[in-house]
DSSP file (Angstrom, degrees, kcal/mol; ACC not computed):
  #  RESIDUE AA STRUCTURE BP1 BP2  ACC     N-H-->O    O-->H-N    N-H-->O    O-->H-N    TCO  KAPPA ALPHA  PHI   PSI    X-CA   Y-CA   Z-CA
    1    1 A X              0   0    0      0, 0.0     2,-0.3     0, 0.0     0, 0.0   0.000 360.0 360.0 360.0 136.8    0.0    0.0    0.0
    2    2 A X        -     0   0    0      1,-0.0     2,-0.4     0, 0.0     0, 0.0  -0.695 360.0-138.1 -93.5 142.6    1.3    3.4   -0.9
    3    3 A X        -     0   0    0     -2,-0.3     2,-0.4     2,-0.0    -1,-0.0  -0.807  22.0-123.1 -97.1 141.5    1.3    6.4    1.5
    4    4 A X        +     0   0    0     -2,-0.4     2,-0.3     2,-0.0    -1,-0.0  -0.687  33.3 174.5 -88.3 134.9    0.3    9.7    0.1
    5    5 A X        -     0   0    0     -2,-0.4     2,-0.5     2,-0.0    -2,-0.0  -0.993  20.4-143.8-137.8 143.2    2.8   12.6    0.4
    6    6 A X        -     0   0    0     -2,-0.3     2,-0.5     2,-0.0    -2,-0.0  -0.930  12.0-165.0-110.3 130.8    2.7   16.1   -0.9
    7    7 A X        -     0   0    0     -2,-0.5     2,-0.8     2,-0.0    -2,-0.0  -0.953   8.4-155.1-112.7 131.0    5.8   17.9   -2.1
    8    8 A X        -     0   0    0     -2,-0.5     2,-0.3     0, 0.0    -2,-0.0  -0.906  22.3-172.8-104.6 107.6    5.8   21.6   -2.6
    9    9 A X        -     0   0    0     -2,-0.8     2,-0.0     1,-0.1    -2,-0.0  -0.760  29.5-107.6-102.4 143.6    8.6   22.3   -5.1
   10   10 A X     >  -     0   0    0     -2,-0.3     4,-2.6     1,-0.1     3,-0.4  -0.402  37.8-113.5 -60.2 147.5   10.0   25.6   -6.3
   11   11 A X  H  > S+     0   0    0      1,-0.2     4,-2.3     2,-0.2     5,-0.2   0.872 115.2  52.4 -54.6 -42.3    8.8   26.3   -9.8
   12   12 A X  H  > S+     0   0    0      1,-0.2     4,-1.9     2,-0.2    -1,-0.2   0.885 111.0  47.1 -65.7 -37.1   12.4   26.1  -11.2
   13   13 A X  H  > S+     0   0    0     -3,-0.4     4,-2.7     2,-0.2    -2,-0.2   0.918 110.6  52.1 -68.8 -42.3   13.0   22.7   -9.6
   14   14 A X  H  X S+     0   0    0     -4,-2.6     4,-2.3     1,-0.2    -2,-0.2   0.898 109.5  50.4 -58.9 -40.9    9.7   21.4  -10.8
   15   15 A X  H  X S+     0   0    0     -4,-2.3     4,-2.1    -5,-0.2    -1,-0.2   0.914 110.7  48.6 -64.7 -42.3   10.6   22.4  -14.3
   16   16 A X  H  X S+     0   0    0     -4,-1.9     4,-2.6     2,-0.2     5,-0.2   0.905 110.6  51.2 -64.0 -41.3   14.0   20.7  -14.1
   17   17 A X  H  X S+     0   0    0     -4,-2.7     4,-3.0     1,-0.2     5,-0.2   0.924 109.5  50.5 -60.7 -44.7   12.3   17.5  -12.8
   18   18 A X  H  X S+     0   0    0     -4,-2.3     4,-2.3     2,-0.2    -2,-0.2   0.902 111.2  48.2 -61.4 -41.8    9.8   17.6  -15.7
   19   19 A X  H  X S+     0   0    0     -4,-2.1     4,-2.2     2,-0.2    -2,-0.2   0.944 115.3  43.9 -63.7 -48.5   12.7   17.9  -18.2
   20   20 A X  H  X S+     0   0    0     -4,-2.6     4,-1.6     2,-0.2    -2,-0.2   0.888 113.4  51.4 -66.2 -39.2   14.7   15.1  -16.7
   21   21 A X  H  <>S+     0   0    0     -4,-3.0     5,-3.1    -5,-0.2     4,-0.5   0.924 110.6  48.2 -63.4 -44.4   11.7   12.9  -16.3
   22   22 A X  H ><5S+     0   0    0     -4,-2.3     3,-1.1    -5,-0.2    -2,-0.2   0.906 109.7  52.6 -63.0 -40.8   10.7   13.4  -19.9
   23   23 A X  H 3<5S+     0   0    0     -4,-2.2    -1,-0.2     1,-0.3    -2,-0.2   0.822 111.4  47.3 -64.0 -30.5   14.3   12.6  -21.0
   24   24 A X  T 3<5S-     0   0    0     -4,-1.6    -1,-0.3    -5,-0.1    -2,-0.2   0.468 116.2-115.9 -88.7  -2.6   14.2    9.4  -19.0
   25   25 A X  T < 5S+     0   0    0     -3,-1.1     2,-0.3    -4,-0.5    -3,-0.2   0.823  77.2 115.8  72.9  31.1   10.8    8.5  -20.5
   26   26 A X  S   <S-     0   0    0     -5,-3.1    -1,-0.3    -6,-0.1     2,-0.2  -0.804  70.2-103.0-125.5 165.5    9.1    8.7  -17.1
   27   27 A X     >  -     0   0    0     -2,-0.3     4,-2.5     1,-0.1     5,-0.2  -0.492  37.7-111.9 -78.3 161.2    6.4   10.7  -15.4
   28   28 A X  H  > S+     0   0    0      1,-0.2     4,-2.5     2,-0.2     5,-0.2   0.892 119.8  54.5 -60.5 -38.4    7.6   13.4  -13.0
   29   29 A X  H  > S+     0   0    0      2,-0.2     4,-2.2     1,-0.2    -1,-0.2   0.947 110.1  44.1 -60.4 -50.6    6.1   11.3  -10.2
   30   30 A X  H  > S+     0   0    0      1,-0.2     4,-2.4     2,-0.2    -2,-0.2   0.892 113.0  52.5 -63.0 -40.3    8.0    8.1  -11.2
   31   31 A X  H  X S+     0   0    0     -4,-2.5     4,-2.3     1,-0.2    -1,-0.2   0.911 110.0  47.9 -63.1 -42.3   11.2   10.1  -11.6
   32   32 A X  H  X S+     0   0    0     -4,-2.5     4,-2.7     2,-0.2     5,-0.2   0.884 109.8  52.6 -67.6 -38.1   10.9   11.7   -8.1
   33   33 A X  H  X S+     0   0    0     -4,-2.2     4,-2.6     2,-0.2    -2,-0.2   0.938 111.2  47.3 -60.9 -45.7   10.2    8.3   -6.6
   34   34 A X  H  X S+     0   0    0     -4,-2.4     4,-2.5     1,-0.2    -2,-0.2   0.903 112.3  50.2 -60.5 -41.4   13.3    6.9   -8.2
   35   35 A X  H  X S+     0   0    0     -4,-2.3     4,-2.1     2,-0.2    -2,-0.2   0.906 112.2  46.2 -65.8 -41.8   15.3    9.9   -7.0
   36   36 A X  H  X S+     0   0    0     -4,-2.7     4,-2.4     2,-0.2    -2,-0.2   0.911 112.7  50.6 -67.6 -41.7   14.1    9.6   -3.4
   37   37 A X  H  X S+     0   0    0     -4,-2.6     4,-2.5    -5,-0.2    -2,-0.2   0.917 110.1  50.3 -61.0 -43.4   14.8    5.8   -3.5
   38   38 A X  H  X S+     0   0    0     -4,-2.5     4,-2.3     1,-0.2    -1,-0.2   0.904 112.0  47.0 -62.6 -41.6   18.3    6.5   -4.8
   39   39 A X  H  X S+     0   0    0     -4,-2.1     4,-2.4     2,-0.2    -1,-0.2   0.872 111.2  51.2 -68.7 -36.9   19.0    9.0   -2.0
   40   40 A X  H  X S+     0   0    0     -4,-2.4     4,-2.0     2,-0.2    -2,-0.2   0.912 112.3  46.8 -65.7 -41.7   17.6    6.7    0.7
   41   41 A X  H  X S+     0   0    0     -4,-2.5     4,-2.6     2,-0.2    -2,-0.2   0.906 112.4  50.3 -65.3 -41.3   19.8    3.9   -0.5
   42   42 A X  H  X S+     0   0    0     -4,-2.3     4,-2.7     1,-0.2    -2,-0.2   0.912 109.5  50.6 -62.6 -43.1   22.8    6.2   -0.7
   43   43 A X  H  X S+     0   0    0     -4,-2.4     4,-2.3     2,-0.2    -1,-0.2   0.893 110.9  49.6 -62.5 -39.7   22.1    7.4    2.9
   44   44 A X  H  X S+     0   0    0     -4,-2.0     4,-2.3     2,-0.2    -2,-0.2   0.937 112.4  46.5 -64.6 -46.5   22.0    3.8    4.1
   45   45 A X  H  X S+     0   0    0     -4,-2.6     4,-2.5     1,-0.2    -2,-0.2   0.897 111.9  51.6 -63.1 -39.9   25.3    2.9    2.4
   46   46 A X  H  X S+     0   0    0     -4,-2.7     4,-2.6     2,-0.2    -1,-0.2   0.916 110.0  49.3 -62.8 -43.0   26.9    6.0    3.8
   47   47 A X  H  X S+     0   0    0     -4,-2.3     4,-2.5     1,-0.2    -2,-0.2   0.898 111.5  48.7 -62.7 -41.3   25.7    5.1    7.3
   48   48 A X  H  X S+     0   0    0     -4,-2.3     4,-2.4     2,-0.2    -2,-0.2   0.896 111.6  50.5 -64.9 -39.9   27.1    1.6    6.9
   49   49 A X  H  X S+     0   0    0     -4,-2.5     4,-2.4     2,-0.2    -2,-0.2   0.928 111.9  46.4 -63.7 -46.1   30.4    2.9    5.6
   50   50 A X  H  X S+     0   0    0     -4,-2.6     4,-2.5     1,-0.2    -2,-0.2   0.908 111.9  51.9 -64.0 -41.4   30.7    5.3    8.5
   51   51 A X  H  X S+     0   0    0     -4,-2.5     4,-2.2     1,-0.2    -2,-0.2   0.909 110.1  48.9 -60.3 -42.5   29.8    2.5   11.0
   52   52 A X  H  X S+     0   0    0     -4,-2.4     4,-2.3     1,-0.2    -2,-0.2   0.904 111.0  50.1 -63.3 -42.0   32.5    0.3    9.5
   53   53 A X  H  X S+     0   0    0     -4,-2.4     4,-2.3     2,-0.2    -2,-0.2   0.898 110.4  49.6 -64.6 -40.3   35.0    3.1    9.7
   54   54 A X  H  X S+     0   0    0     -4,-2.5     4,-2.1     2,-0.2    -1,-0.2   0.892 110.8  49.6 -67.1 -38.5   34.1    3.7   13.4
   55   55 A X  H  X S+     0   0    0     -4,-2.2     4,-2.2     2,-0.2    -2,-0.2   0.901 110.9  50.1 -65.4 -39.5   34.4    0.0   14.2
   56   56 A X  H  X S+     0   0    0     -4,-2.3     4,-2.5     2,-0.2    -2,-0.2   0.902 109.1  51.9 -64.5 -40.2   37.8   -0.1   12.4
   57   57 A X  H  X S+     0   0    0     -4,-2.3     4,-2.3     1,-0.2    -1,-0.2   0.904 109.6  49.3 -62.0 -41.1   38.9    2.9   14.5
   58   58 A X  H  X S+     0   0    0     -4,-2.1     4,-2.3     2,-0.2    -1,-0.2   0.895 110.0  51.6 -64.1 -39.9   37.9    1.1   17.7
   59   59 A X  H  X>S+     0   0    0     -4,-2.2     4,-3.0     2,-0.2     5,-0.5   0.911 110.3  47.9 -64.3 -42.7   39.8   -2.0   16.6
   60   60 A X  H  X5S+     0   0    0     -4,-2.5     4,-2.5     1,-0.2    -1,-0.2   0.919 112.7  49.3 -63.5 -42.2   42.9    0.0   16.0
   61   61 A X  H  <5S+     0   0    0     -4,-2.3    -2,-0.2    -5,-0.2    -1,-0.2   0.874 115.1  45.0 -64.2 -35.9   42.5    1.7   19.3
   62   62 A X  H  <5S+     0   0    0     -4,-2.3    -2,-0.2    -5,-0.1    -1,-0.2   0.932 131.4  17.8 -74.1 -46.9   42.0   -1.6   21.0
   63   63 A X  H  <5S-     0   0    0     -4,-3.0    -3,-0.2    -5,-0.2    -2,-0.2   0.708  85.2-141.5-102.8 -22.9   44.8   -3.6   19.4
   64   64 A X     << +     0   0    0     -4,-2.5    29,-3.0    -5,-0.5     2,-0.5   0.699  52.8 138.4  70.5  19.4   47.1   -0.9   18.0
   65   65 A X  E     +A   92   0A   0     -6,-0.3     2,-0.3    27,-0.2    -1,-0.2  -0.844  21.9 164.2-104.3 133.2   47.8   -2.9   14.8
   66   66 A X  E     -A   91   0A   0     25,-2.6    25,-3.1    -2,-0.5     2,-0.4  -0.925  28.2-131.2-138.6 162.9   47.9   -1.3   11.4
   67   67 A X        -     0   0    0     -2,-0.3     2,-0.4    23,-0.2    23,-0.1  -0.915  28.4-112.6-114.8 144.8   49.2   -2.1    7.9
   68   68 A X     >  -     0   0    0     21,-0.4     4,-2.2    -2,-0.4     3,-0.2  -0.644  22.9-142.3 -74.0 125.5   51.3    0.2    5.7
   69   69 A X  H  > S+     0   0    0     -2,-0.4     4,-2.7     1,-0.2     5,-0.2   0.864  99.1  53.5 -60.8 -38.8   49.1    1.2    2.8
   70   70 A X  H  > S+     0   0    0      2,-0.2     4,-2.4     1,-0.2    -1,-0.2   0.894 109.5  48.7 -64.0 -38.9   52.0    1.0    0.3
   71   71 A X  H  > S+     0   0    0     -3,-0.2     4,-2.4     2,-0.2    -2,-0.2   0.905 112.5  48.1 -66.9 -40.9   52.8   -2.5    1.4
   72   72 A X  H  X S+     0   0    0     -4,-2.2     4,-2.6     2,-0.2     5,-0.2   0.923 112.6  48.6 -64.8 -44.3   49.2   -3.6    1.0
   73   73 A X  H  X S+     0   0    0     -4,-2.7     4,-2.5     1,-0.2    -2,-0.2   0.916 112.2  48.5 -62.2 -43.8   48.9   -2.0   -2.4
   74   74 A X  H  X S+     0   0    0     -4,-2.4     4,-2.4     2,-0.2    -1,-0.2   0.914 111.6  50.3 -62.4 -43.3   52.1   -3.6   -3.6
   75   75 A X  H  X S+     0   0    0     -4,-2.4     4,-2.5     1,-0.2    -2,-0.2   0.936 112.8  45.4 -60.2 -48.6   50.9   -7.0   -2.3
   76   76 A X  H  X S+     0   0    0     -4,-2.6     4,-2.6     1,-0.2     5,-0.2   0.899 111.7  52.1 -64.5 -40.5   47.5   -6.7   -4.0
   77   77 A X  H  X S+     0   0    0     -4,-2.5     4,-1.5    -5,-0.2    -1,-0.2   0.923 112.0  46.0 -61.4 -44.9   49.1   -5.6   -7.3
   78   78 A X  H  <>S+     0   0    0     -4,-2.4     5,-2.3     2,-0.2     4,-0.5   0.901 112.5  50.4 -65.5 -41.5   51.5   -8.5   -7.3
   79   79 A X  H ><5S+     0   0    0     -4,-2.5     3,-1.1     1,-0.2    -2,-0.2   0.913 110.5  49.3 -63.5 -42.6   48.7  -11.0   -6.4
   80   80 A X  H 3<5S+     0   0    0     -4,-2.6    -1,-0.2     1,-0.3    -2,-0.2   0.818 108.6  53.5 -66.5 -29.6   46.6   -9.7   -9.2
   81   81 A X  T 3<5S-     0   0    0     -4,-1.5    -1,-0.3    -5,-0.2    -2,-0.2   0.554 116.3-117.7 -80.0  -7.8   49.5  -10.0  -11.6
   82   82 A X  T < 5S+     0   0    0     -3,-1.1     2,-0.2    -4,-0.5    -3,-0.2   0.648  70.9 130.1  81.3  15.3   49.8  -13.6  -10.6
   83   83 A X      < -     0   0    0     -5,-2.3    -1,-0.3    -6,-0.2     2,-0.2  -0.606  69.9 -86.0 -99.1 163.1   53.3  -13.2   -9.1
   84   84 A X        -     0   0    0     -2,-0.2     2,-0.4    -3,-0.1    -1,-0.1  -0.461  51.4-167.8 -67.0 134.0   54.6  -14.3   -5.7
   85   85 A X        -     0   0    0     -2,-0.2     2,-0.5    -7,-0.0   -10,-0.1  -0.974  21.5-129.7-131.6 141.4   53.9  -11.7   -3.1
   86   86 A X        -     0   0    0     -2,-0.4    -8,-0.1   -15,-0.1     2,-0.1  -0.769  33.6-120.2 -87.8 126.8   55.0  -11.1    0.4
   87   87 A X        -     0   0    0     -2,-0.5   -15,-0.1     1,-0.1    -1,-0.0  -0.388  30.6-108.9 -65.7 140.4   52.1  -10.5    2.8
   88   88 A X        -     0   0    0    -17,-0.1     2,-0.4    -2,-0.1    -1,-0.1  -0.363  31.7-128.1 -66.4 152.2   52.2   -7.2    4.6
   89   89 A X        -     0   0    0     -3,-0.1   -21,-0.4    -2,-0.0     2,-0.2  -0.876  15.0-121.9-107.6 133.1   52.9   -7.4    8.3
   90   90 A X        -     0   0    0     -2,-0.4     2,-0.3   -23,-0.1   -23,-0.2  -0.519  33.0-163.4 -71.0 138.0   50.8   -5.7   10.9
   91   91 A X  E     -A   66   0A   0    -25,-3.1   -25,-2.6    -2,-0.2     2,-0.2  -0.903  24.7-100.6-124.3 151.9   52.7   -3.2   13.0
   92   92 A X  E      A   65   0A   0     -2,-0.3   -27,-0.2   -27,-0.2   -28,-0.1  -0.464 360.0 360.0 -66.9 140.2   52.0   -1.5   16.3
   93   93 A X              0   0    0    -29,-3.0    -1,-0.1   -33,-0.2   -28,-0.1   0.444 360.0 360.0 -80.9 360.0   50.7    2.0   15.9
């Protein structure tokens, strides 16, 4: 079941929405639903990313172990190239 919502858009924004919706072969209503869904998904992914970063920060604070980014990049590059690669070593911060 759909819930009804009213949006009051400035005239210039409404005109831009109509142009973009027509270019996409959609109604303005369908285009706005897609835009809101995309922003809601983006906000969720951003929140998950920030949560992951905060957990990683807590882990570093707890254990004090980090990897050198250049060593990790070199390791991954060598692995992707199919050559023997030395695993990076975690170091105390």
